[in-house]
N, CA and C of each residue as an Amber inpcrd file, in Angstrom:
protein
   576
  76.6950000 -27.5350000  61.4270000  75.7830000 -27.6500000  62.5560000
  75.2710000 -29.0810000  62.6350000  75.3010000 -29.6480000  63.8330000
  74.7760000 -31.0000000  64.0530000  73.2690000 -30.9010000  64.2580000
  72.5310000 -31.2580000  63.2120000  71.0780000 -31.1320000  63.2880000
  70.4650000 -32.0360000  64.3430000  71.0480000 -33.1940000  64.5860000
  70.4700000 -34.1170000  65.5740000  70.4560000 -33.5080000  66.9700000
  71.3650000 -32.5580000  67.2100000  71.4280000 -31.9070000  68.5200000
  70.7100000 -30.5570000  68.5280000  69.9380000 -30.2690000  67.4750000
  69.2440000 -28.9910000  67.3700000  68.2160000 -28.8350000  68.4890000
  68.4240000 -27.8410000  69.3390000  67.4650000 -27.5480000  70.3980000
  66.5730000 -26.3870000  69.9550000  65.5230000 -26.1600000  70.6930000
  64.6490000 -25.0380000  70.3860000  65.4110000 -23.7230000  70.5220000
  66.2540000 -23.6050000  71.5450000  67.0420000 -22.3820000  71.7200000
  67.9790000 -22.1580000  70.5360000  68.6080000 -23.2380000  70.0370000
  69.4680000 -23.1180000  68.8510000  68.6660000 -22.5830000  67.6690000
  67.5100000 -23.1980000  67.4440000  66.6670000 -22.7930000  66.3240000
  66.2680000 -21.3270000  66.4530000  65.7850000 -20.9320000  67.6300000
  65.3250000 -19.5550000  67.8340000  66.4540000 -18.5550000  67.6210000
  67.6170000 -18.8080000  68.1920000  68.7050000 -17.8380000  68.0460000
  69.1720000 -17.7520000  66.6030000  69.2490000 -18.8740000  65.9060000
  69.6780000 -18.8550000  64.5050000  68.6300000 -18.1620000  63.6340000
  67.3550000 -18.4190000  63.8800000  66.2990000 -17.7930000  63.0890000
  66.3110000 -16.2800000  63.2930000  66.4620000 -15.8430000  64.5300000
  66.3820000 -14.4230000  64.8130000  67.6480000 -13.6650000  64.4280000
  68.7830000 -14.3370000  64.4000000  70.0380000 -13.6720000  64.0380000
  70.2530000 -13.6030000  62.5350000  69.7850000 -14.5800000  61.8080000
  70.0080000 -14.6440000  60.3650000  68.7380000 -14.1780000  59.6560000
  68.6820000 -12.9240000  59.3150000  67.4710000 -12.3550000  58.6910000
  67.2980000 -12.8890000  57.2800000  66.0480000 -13.0430000  56.8370000
  65.7990000 -13.5330000  55.4750000  66.3790000 -12.6070000  54.4130000
  66.8650000 -13.2110000  53.3230000  67.3600000 -12.4500000  52.1770000
  66.1740000 -11.7540000  51.5100000  66.4600000 -10.6340000  50.8700000
  65.4080000  -9.9700000  50.1020000  64.9620000 -10.9150000  48.9900000
  63.6740000 -10.9780000  48.7850000  63.1600000 -11.9140000  47.7900000
  62.8990000 -11.2070000  46.4730000  62.6590000 -12.0170000  45.4770000
  62.3330000 -11.4740000  44.1540000  60.9250000 -10.8880000  44.1840000
  60.5940000 -10.1510000  43.1770000  59.2580000  -9.5760000  43.0670000
  58.2530000 -10.6820000  42.7900000  57.1350000 -10.6340000  43.4850000
  56.0990000 -11.6390000  43.3160000  55.3480000 -11.4200000  42.0070000
  54.9480000 -12.5200000  41.4050000  54.1320000 -12.4700000  40.1940000
  52.6490000 -12.4420000  40.5330000  52.3080000 -12.7580000  41.7750000
  50.9080000 -12.9010000  42.1810000  50.4760000 -11.7550000  43.0800000
  49.2460000 -11.2960000  42.9010000  48.7270000 -10.1890000  43.7040000
  47.8870000 -10.6740000  44.8830000  47.1990000 -11.8160000  44.7330000
  46.3540000 -12.3010000  45.8210000  47.2300000 -12.7790000  46.9740000
  46.8430000 -12.4110000  48.1880000  47.6450000 -12.6990000  49.3770000
  47.1140000 -13.9130000  50.1440000  48.0540000 -14.7200000  50.6390000
  47.7360000 -15.8460000  51.5150000  48.8690000 -15.9570000  52.5240000
  48.6120000 -16.7130000  53.5850000  49.6360000 -16.9210000  54.6070000
  49.4860000 -18.3220000  55.1820000  50.6060000 -18.9130000  55.5640000
  50.5950000 -20.2100000  56.2360000  51.3590000 -20.0760000  57.5450000
  50.9750000 -20.8920000  58.5090000  51.6850000 -20.9450000  59.7810000
  52.6500000 -22.1200000  59.7480000  53.9010000 -21.8510000  60.0660000
  54.8910000 -22.9130000  60.2450000  54.9570000 -23.1510000  61.7540000
  54.1850000 -24.1320000  62.2640000  54.1250000 -24.3450000  63.7060000
  55.2730000 -25.2240000  64.2000000  56.1690000 -24.6300000  64.9690000
  57.2790000 -25.3570000  65.5820000  56.8470000 -25.6920000  67.0050000
  56.8620000 -26.9810000  67.3370000  56.3920000 -27.4370000  68.6430000
  57.5000000 -27.2490000  69.6760000  57.1560000 -26.5420000  70.7580000
  58.1160000 -26.2010000  71.8130000  58.4960000 -27.4550000  72.6170000
  59.6090000 -28.0180000  72.2610000  60.2120000 -29.1420000  72.9870000
  61.7210000 -28.9200000  72.9980000  62.4240000 -29.6090000  73.8710000
  63.8880000 -29.5180000  73.8400000  64.3840000 -29.9150000  72.4530000
  63.8480000 -31.0020000  71.9060000  64.0910000 -31.3930000  70.5100000
  62.7990000 -31.0560000  69.7690000  62.7140000 -29.8610000  69.1560000
  61.4390000 -29.3680000  68.6240000  60.8990000 -30.2100000  67.4690000
  59.5940000 -30.0670000  67.2650000  58.9130000 -30.7340000  66.1590000
  58.3410000 -29.7070000  65.1980000  57.9500000 -30.1860000  64.0390000
  57.3080000 -29.3550000  63.0320000  55.9340000 -29.9520000  62.7660000
  54.8850000 -29.1700000  62.9890000  53.5250000 -29.6600000  62.8090000
  53.0920000 -29.4610000  61.3560000  52.5850000 -30.5300000  60.7610000
  52.1160000 -30.5020000  59.3780000  50.7310000 -31.1270000  59.2990000
  50.0310000 -30.8520000  58.2190000  48.7260000 -31.4600000  57.9970000
  48.7430000 -32.1740000  56.6510000  47.8230000 -33.1000000  56.5150000
  47.5510000 -33.6770000  55.2070000  46.1400000 -33.2240000  54.8440000
  46.0250000 -32.6060000  53.6900000  44.7290000 -32.0660000  53.2780000
  43.7520000 -33.1900000  52.9610000  42.4980000 -32.9080000  53.1640000
  41.4400000 -33.8750000  52.8980000  41.4160000 -34.2550000  51.4180000
  41.0750000 -35.4960000  51.1530000  40.9430000 -35.9650000  49.7690000
  39.7610000 -35.2980000  49.0680000  38.8450000 -34.6880000  49.8300000
  37.6760000 -34.0310000  49.2560000  37.9310000 -32.5730000  48.8540000
  39.1240000 -32.0740000  49.1430000  39.4290000 -30.6810000  48.8030000
  39.4410000 -30.4950000  47.2870000  38.9590000 -29.3450000  46.8550000
  38.9200000 -29.0310000  45.4260000  40.3250000 -28.8510000  44.8540000
  41.2150000 -28.2160000  45.6230000  42.5950000 -28.0020000  45.1820000
  43.5430000 -28.6530000  46.1750000  44.5880000 -29.2440000  45.6720000
  45.6680000 -29.8420000  46.4720000  45.1780000 -30.9560000  47.3930000
  44.1820000 -31.6970000  46.9650000  43.6310000 -32.7950000  47.7710000
  44.7310000 -33.7950000  48.1370000  44.7590000 -34.1780000  49.4270000
  45.6980000 -35.1870000  49.9110000  47.1270000 -34.7100000  50.1140000
  47.4210000 -33.4810000  49.7860000  48.7980000 -33.0030000  49.9090000
  49.1420000 -32.6400000  51.3480000  50.4260000 -32.7950000  51.6800000
  50.9390000 -32.3420000  52.9710000  51.0980000 -30.8230000  52.8890000
  50.6630000 -30.1380000  53.9350000  50.6610000 -28.6750000  53.9150000
  50.8310000 -28.1230000  55.3260000  51.1030000 -26.8360000  55.3710000
  51.0150000 -26.0930000  56.6190000  49.5950000 -25.5490000  56.7080000
  49.0750000 -25.3460000  57.9250000  47.7770000 -24.6930000  58.0220000
  47.8760000 -23.2770000  57.4520000  46.8960000 -22.9060000  56.6580000
  46.9280000 -21.5660000  56.0830000  45.9370000 -21.4140000  54.9650000
  45.8910000 -20.2060000  54.4210000  44.9800000 -19.9390000  53.3290000
  44.9510000 -18.4670000  52.9800000  43.9710000 -18.1080000  52.1780000
  43.8460000 -16.7440000  51.6660000  43.5250000 -15.7460000  52.7730000
  44.0640000 -14.5520000  52.6100000  43.7350000 -13.4470000  53.5040000
  42.3080000 -13.0200000  53.1860000  41.5110000 -12.8000000  54.2220000
  40.1590000 -12.2940000  53.9740000  39.9860000 -10.9170000  54.6090000
  38.8450000 -10.3130000  54.3800000  38.6150000  -8.9240000  54.7980000
  38.6330000  -8.7340000  56.3190000  38.4670000  -9.8010000  57.0840000
  38.4810000  -9.6720000  58.5410000  39.8900000  -9.7320000  59.1280000
  40.8780000 -10.1070000  58.3140000  42.2570000 -10.2510000  58.8030000
  42.9620000  -8.9050000  58.8500000  43.5360000  -8.5820000  60.0130000
  44.2520000  -7.3210000  60.1760000  45.6240000  -7.3500000  59.5100000
  46.1540000  -8.5630000  59.2540000  47.4980000  -8.6940000  58.6910000
  47.6830000 -10.1020000  58.1370000  48.8190000 -10.3150000  57.5120000
  49.1620000 -11.6590000  57.0370000  49.3210000 -12.6150000  58.2190000
  49.9010000 -12.1310000  59.3050000  50.0650000 -12.9670000  60.4990000
  48.6930000 -13.3540000  61.0430000  47.7740000 -12.3980000  61.0870000
  46.4180000 -12.6890000  61.5700000  45.7470000 -13.7360000  60.6830000
  45.9750000 -13.6730000  59.3830000  45.3920000 -14.6640000  58.4660000
  45.9370000 -16.0560000  58.7480000  47.2530000 -16.1580000  58.9420000
  47.8660000 -17.4620000  59.2300000  47.3230000 -18.0280000  60.5380000
  47.2000000 -17.1890000  61.5520000  46.6930000 -17.6460000  62.8540000
  45.2190000 -18.0530000  62.7660000  44.4180000 -17.2870000  62.0360000
  43.0000000 -17.6300000  61.8670000  42.8610000 -18.9720000  61.1600000
  43.6010000 -19.1540000  60.0850000  43.5180000 -20.3990000  59.3290000
  43.9750000 -21.5940000  60.1680000  45.0400000 -21.4240000  60.9530000
  45.5200000 -22.5150000  61.8170000  44.4620000 -22.8790000  62.8500000
  43.7350000 -21.8780000  63.3310000  42.6640000 -22.1420000  64.2880000
  41.5100000 -22.8780000  63.6090000  41.1390000 -22.4310000  62.4200000
  40.0390000 -23.0720000  61.6900000  40.3720000 -24.5020000  61.2700000
  41.6160000 -24.7300000  60.8360000  41.9820000 -26.0330000  60.2770000
  42.3190000 -27.0800000  61.3330000  43.0560000 -26.6790000  62.3960000
  43.4990000 -27.6770000  63.3790000  43.3060000 -27.2430000  64.8300000
  42.5370000 -26.1710000  65.0440000  42.1820000 -25.6970000  66.3900000
  43.3760000 -25.2440000  67.2220000  44.3670000 -24.6370000  66.5690000
  45.4610000 -24.0200000  67.3210000  44.9750000 -22.6330000  67.7370000
  44.8280000 -22.3830000  69.0450000  44.3590000 -21.0590000  69.4760000
  45.3860000 -19.9800000  69.1080000  44.9590000 -18.8920000  68.4730000
  45.9140000 -17.8490000  68.0890000  46.7660000 -17.3520000  69.2530000
  46.1630000 -17.2720000  70.4440000  46.9210000 -16.7720000  71.6080000
  47.9750000 -17.7640000  72.0980000  47.9370000 -19.0100000  71.6200000
  48.9280000 -20.0090000  72.0160000  50.1700000 -19.9710000  71.1310000
  50.1330000 -19.1640000  70.0760000  51.2460000 -19.1090000  69.1220000
  52.1440000 -17.9270000  69.4460000  53.4240000 -18.2030000  69.6380000
  54.4400000 -17.1670000  69.8210000  55.0870000 -16.9360000  68.4560000
  54.6040000 -15.9140000  67.7370000  55.1270000 -15.6320000  66.3920000
  56.5350000 -15.0570000  66.5200000  57.4830000 -15.6790000  65.8100000
  58.8720000 -15.2150000  65.8830000  59.3330000 -14.5240000  64.6060000
  58.5360000 -14.5900000  63.5490000  58.9090000 -13.8910000  62.3240000
  58.2620000 -14.5030000  61.1020000  58.6430000 -13.9820000  59.9640000
  58.1300000 -14.4730000  58.6910000  59.2930000 -14.7550000  57.7510000
  59.0310000 -15.6300000  56.8030000  59.9730000 -15.8800000  55.7160000
  59.5140000 -15.0660000  54.5090000  60.3900000 -14.8470000  53.5410000
  59.9550000 -14.1340000  52.3370000  58.8120000 -14.8810000  51.6540000
  57.8690000 -14.1470000  51.0730000  56.7300000 -14.7850000  50.4130000
  57.1630000 -15.6010000  49.1990000  56.3480000 -16.6020000  48.8820000
  56.5780000 -17.4440000  47.7080000  55.3190000 -17.4200000  46.8560000
  55.5050000 -17.5850000  45.5640000  54.3800000 -17.6420000  44.6440000
  53.8700000 -19.0720000  44.5560000  52.5590000 -19.2320000  44.6420000
  51.9610000 -20.5520000  44.4680000  51.4930000 -20.7020000  43.0260000
  51.3410000 -21.9360000  42.5950000  50.8600000 -22.1850000  41.2380000
  49.3750000 -21.8280000  41.1050000  48.6990000 -21.6130000  42.2320000
  47.2740000 -21.2610000  42.1910000  47.0570000 -19.7380000  42.1810000
  48.1330000 -18.9670000  42.0510000  47.9940000 -17.5320000  41.8920000
  48.0650000 -16.7030000  43.1600000  48.5990000 -17.2600000  44.2400000
  48.7240000 -16.5220000  45.4940000  50.1810000 -16.2080000  45.7950000
  50.3880000 -15.0790000  46.4580000  51.6670000 -14.7740000  47.0790000
  51.5030000 -15.2270000  48.5300000  52.2390000 -16.2790000  48.9250000
  52.0510000 -16.9280000  50.2180000  53.1840000 -16.5310000  51.1680000
  52.8110000 -15.9640000  52.3120000  53.7950000 -15.5740000  53.3230000
  53.8330000 -16.6210000  54.4250000  54.9980000 -17.2790000  54.6220000
  55.1390000 -18.2330000  55.7290000  55.4110000 -17.4920000  57.0490000
  54.5830000 -17.7640000  58.0430000  54.6920000 -17.1570000  59.3700000
  55.2160000 -18.2410000  60.3170000  56.3460000 -17.9830000  60.9620000
  56.9550000 -18.9680000  61.8570000  56.4920000 -18.6820000  63.2790000
  55.9290000 -19.7140000  63.9260000  55.4380000 -19.5560000  65.2880000
  55.7660000 -20.7660000  66.1380000  55.9630000 -20.5300000  67.4050000
  56.2370000 -21.5990000  68.3670000  54.9220000 -21.9150000  69.0820000
  54.6030000 -23.2150000  69.1610000  53.3590000 -23.6240000  69.8310000
  53.6900000 -24.5700000  70.9890000  52.8220000 -24.6160000  71.9980000
  53.0520000 -25.4960000  73.1500000  52.9710000 -26.9730000  72.7410000
  53.6520000 -27.8480000  73.4960000  53.6520000 -29.2690000  73.1580000
  52.3730000 -30.0020000  73.5430000  51.5470000 -29.3780000  74.3730000
  50.3810000 -30.0830000  74.9070000  49.0560000 -29.6690000  74.2710000
  49.1050000 -29.0560000  73.0930000  47.8560000 -28.6760000  72.4300000
  47.1190000 -29.9210000  71.9460000  45.8070000 -29.8540000  71.9830000
  44.9860000 -30.9420000  71.4490000  44.4390000 -30.4610000  70.1080000
  44.9610000 -31.0490000  69.0440000  44.5540000 -30.6410000  67.7050000
  43.2060000 -31.2710000  67.3750000  42.3890000 -30.4950000  66.7100000
  41.1110000 -30.9960000  66.2370000  41.0100000 -30.5980000  64.7710000
  41.2470000 -31.5590000  63.8960000  41.2820000 -31.2720000  62.4700000
  39.8840000 -30.9880000  61.9390000  39.7730000 -29.9630000  61.1330000
  38.5230000 -29.6720000  60.4300000  38.3170000 -30.7770000  59.3940000
  37.2490000 -31.5380000  59.5570000  37.0310000 -32.6900000  58.6810000
  36.9010000 -32.2930000  57.2180000  36.4270000 -31.0850000  56.9500000
  36.2750000 -30.6290000  55.5660000  37.6170000 -30.3490000  54.8960000
  38.6230000 -29.9880000  55.7010000  39.8870000 -29.5370000  55.1250000
  41.0790000 -30.4350000  55.4240000  41.0720000 -31.1300000  56.5550000
  42.2790000 -31.8200000  57.0080000  41.9900000 -33.2960000  57.2750000
  42.7860000 -34.1660000  56.6390000  42.6450000 -35.6110000  56.8470000
  43.5060000 -36.0950000  58.0020000  44.6670000 -35.4510000  58.2260000
  45.5890000 -35.8910000  59.2750000  46.4360000 -34.7180000  59.7460000
  46.8280000 -34.7860000  61.0150000  47.7660000 -33.8380000  61.6140000
  48.9110000 -34.6750000  62.1540000  50.1490000 -34.3120000  61.8170000
  51.2870000 -35.0900000  62.2930000  52.4700000 -34.1800000  62.5900000
  53.3690000 -34.7010000  63.3950000  54.5470000 -33.9530000  63.7900000
  55.7880000 -34.6640000  63.2740000  56.6820000 -33.8840000  62.7130000
  57.9510000 -34.3670000  62.1890000  59.0530000 -33.7300000  63.0340000
  60.0720000 -34.4750000  63.4490000  61.1530000 -33.8230000  64.1940000
  61.7520000 -32.6810000  63.3660000  61.8990000 -31.5150000  63.9700000
  62.4090000 -30.3590000  63.2430000  63.7860000 -30.6350000  62.6620000
  64.6400000 -31.3220000  63.4190000  65.9790000 -31.6410000  62.9130000
  65.9000000 -32.4520000  61.6270000  64.9570000 -33.3780000  61.5650000
  64.7920000 -34.1870000  60.3540000  64.2140000 -33.3400000  59.2240000
  63.2450000 -32.5020000  59.5330000  62.6370000 -31.6510000  58.5100000
  63.6610000 -30.7210000  57.8680000  64.6060000 -30.2230000  58.6550000
  65.5810000 -29.2480000  58.1630000  66.8060000 -29.8950000  57.4990000
  66.8620000 -31.2100000  57.4570000  67.9970000 -31.8840000  56.8120000
  67.8560000 -31.7450000  55.3000000  68.7140000 -30.9210000  54.6980000
  68.5830000 -30.5950000  53.2820000  68.7140000 -31.8080000  52.3660000
  69.4820000 -32.8080000  52.7710000  69.6760000 -33.9890000  51.9460000
  68.4140000 -34.7980000  51.7200000  67.3760000 -34.5360000  52.4820000
  66.1300000 -35.2900000  52.3140000  65.2830000 -34.7520000  51.1580000
  65.6160000 -33.5670000  50.6310000  64.8350000 -32.9400000  49.5630000
  65.5170000 -33.1570000  48.2190000  64.7320000 -33.6230000  47.2660000
  65.2570000 -33.9400000  45.9430000  64.5660000 -33.0520000  44.9140000
  65.3520000 -32.4350000  44.0090000  64.7510000 -31.5260000  43.0310000
  64.1190000 -32.2700000  41.8540000  63.0610000 -31.6880000  41.3480000
  62.4400000 -32.1390000  40.1040000  62.1760000 -30.8830000  39.2970000
  62.7890000 -30.7870000  38.1270000  62.5970000 -29.6240000  37.2700000
  61.4760000 -29.9240000  36.2810000  60.4950000 -29.0290000  36.2520000
  59.3520000 -29.2190000  35.3530000  59.1560000 -27.9630000  34.5090000
  58.5220000 -28.1410000  33.3810000  58.1780000 -27.0290000  32.4980000
  56.6590000 -26.9210000  32.4880000  56.1510000 -25.7680000  32.9340000
  54.7060000 -25.5950000  33.0560000  54.3210000 -24.1960000  32.5970000
  53.3490000 -24.1310000  31.7230000  52.8370000 -22.8490000  31.2190000
  53.9570000 -21.9490000  30.6850000  54.8900000 -22.5600000  29.9780000
  55.9710000 -21.8060000  29.3570000  57.0990000 -21.4120000  30.2860000
  57.0700000 -21.8660000  31.5340000  58.1170000 -21.5170000  32.5020000
  58.7290000 -22.7700000  33.1030000  60.0040000 -22.6620000  33.4610000
  60.6820000 -23.7430000  34.1670000  60.5150000 -23.5330000  35.6650000
  60.2200000 -24.6070000  36.3890000  60.0430000 -24.5660000  37.8400000
  60.8310000 -25.6980000  38.4740000  61.3970000 -25.4460000  39.6160000
  62.0100000 -26.4990000  40.4080000  61.0730000 -26.8170000  41.5520000
  60.7460000 -28.0900000  41.6850000  59.8730000 -28.5790000  42.7460000
  60.7150000 -29.5000000  43.6200000  60.5360000 -29.3920000  44.9400000
  61.2770000 -30.2400000  45.8830000  60.3780000 -31.3710000  46.3680000
  60.9680000 -32.5580000  46.5030000  60.2340000 -33.7630000  46.8770000
  60.9040000 -34.4380000  48.0630000  60.0990000 -35.0260000  48.9570000
  60.6340000 -35.7480000  50.1060000  59.5460000 -36.6670000  50.6690000
  59.9590000 -37.6560000  51.4200000  59.0340000 -38.5310000  52.1440000
  59.3380000 -38.4430000  53.6240000  58.3060000 -38.5010000  54.4410000
  58.4690000 -38.6780000  55.8830000  57.4360000 -39.7070000  56.3070000
  57.9170000 -40.8300000  56.8340000  57.0660000 -41.9630000  57.1470000
  56.2300000 -42.2710000  55.9020000  54.9090000 -42.2510000  55.9710000
  54.1200000 -42.5380000  54.7720000  53.5950000 -41.2620000  54.1030000
  54.1180000 -40.1080000  54.4900000  53.6750000 -38.8410000  53.9390000
  54.6260000 -38.3580000  52.8350000  54.0790000 -37.9770000  51.7110000
  54.8400000 -37.4160000  50.6030000  54.8040000 -35.9060000  50.7410000
  55.9490000 -35.3050000  51.0180000  56.0630000 -33.8630000  51.2290000
  56.7080000 -33.2760000  49.9810000  55.9950000 -32.3980000  49.3110000
  56.5360000 -31.8680000  48.0660000  55.9590000 -30.4870000  47.7730000
  56.3820000 -29.9220000  46.6570000  55.8500000 -28.6490000  46.1990000
  56.1750000 -27.4970000  47.1170000  55.2020000 -26.6090000  47.2860000
  55.4370000 -25.4020000  48.0700000  55.8020000 -25.7300000  49.5150000
  55.1720000 -26.7330000  50.1100000  55.4740000 -27.0890000  51.5040000
  56.9300000 -27.5160000  51.6490000  57.3920000 -28.4140000  50.7910000
  58.7920000 -28.8440000  50.8490000  59.7200000 -27.6630000  50.5830000
  59.3440000 -26.8120000  49.6410000  60.1610000 -25.6380000  49.3400000
  60.2680000 -24.6850000  50.5210000  59.1700000 -24.4860000  51.2420000
  59.1900000 -23.6030000  52.4170000  60.0580000 -24.1990000  53.5190000
  59.9320000 -25.4970000  53.7650000  60.7680000 -26.1270000  54.7990000
  62.2420000 -25.9920000  54.4210000  62.5290000 -26.2250000  53.1570000
  63.9170000 -26.1230000  52.6830000  64.4280000 -24.6800000  52.8590000
  63.5950000 -23.6960000  52.5490000  63.9840000 -22.2980000  52.7440000
  64.2100000 -21.9800000  54.2170000  63.3980000 -22.5630000  55.0940000
  63.6060000 -22.3690000  56.5330000  64.9680000 -22.9170000  56.9440000
  65.3290000 -24.0740000  56.4210000  66.6430000 -24.6460000  56.7220000
  67.7590000 -23.7240000  56.2550000  67.6310000 -23.2010000  55.0380000
  68.6500000 -22.2830000  54.5260000  68.6710000 -21.0040000  55.3430000
  67.4870000 -20.5470000  55.7780000  67.3880000 -19.3210000  56.5760000
  68.1690000 -19.4260000  57.8820000  68.1510000 -20.6000000  58.5080000
  68.8590000 -20.7110000  59.7960000  70.3120000 -21.1600000  59.6180000
  70.7670000 -21.1680000  58.3810000  72.1840000 -21.3950000  58.1380000
  72.6000000 -22.8110000  57.8750000  71.6500000 -23.6920000  57.5290000
  72.0210000 -25.0500000  57.1390000  72.6220000 -24.9570000  55.7400000
  73.7640000 -25.5820000  55.5420000  74.4540000 -25.5200000  54.2450000
  73.9690000 -26.6240000  53.3200000  73.7200000 -26.2590000  52.0300000
  73.2850000 -27.3000000  51.0720000  74.3790000 -28.3140000  50.7820000
């Protein structure tokens, strides 16, 4: 597949036709969800945030909007939409949810479900100053290019982990965020 020619229609049809593989059993019981916001353009974009340097956990890291499920959330999708609204002012009704990816375990003890949604190109983002230092868009074709992700194998708490690393402009994309983007690429049939 020629990623440079990836249109939104290509992405949508590939995502909806190629269902996610069954995932392994999660080690974590606490639930969280993130929104993978794909910007509706002929050449779509991927919206990402950089967390505030004042955050207690993951300060300064590139992330998707998201967080822990709370008692007011009707579902994992509702949690992802609520968090995206709180963090960058994406109205939940503006998101066309197209599906979810298999959950991933975070090092902070959460089972995180990535929710894939299409958002309009003309939204005005307003970052929550407490949580978000920057909001930026990366071309989806570039984000899904598997060659941009480099593995780093680490040993932590008696277990081996593979962490993915990448740069986009001056942003360092790594860890769970890079892993989720890489899984999205594999989900739509990009070959490693």
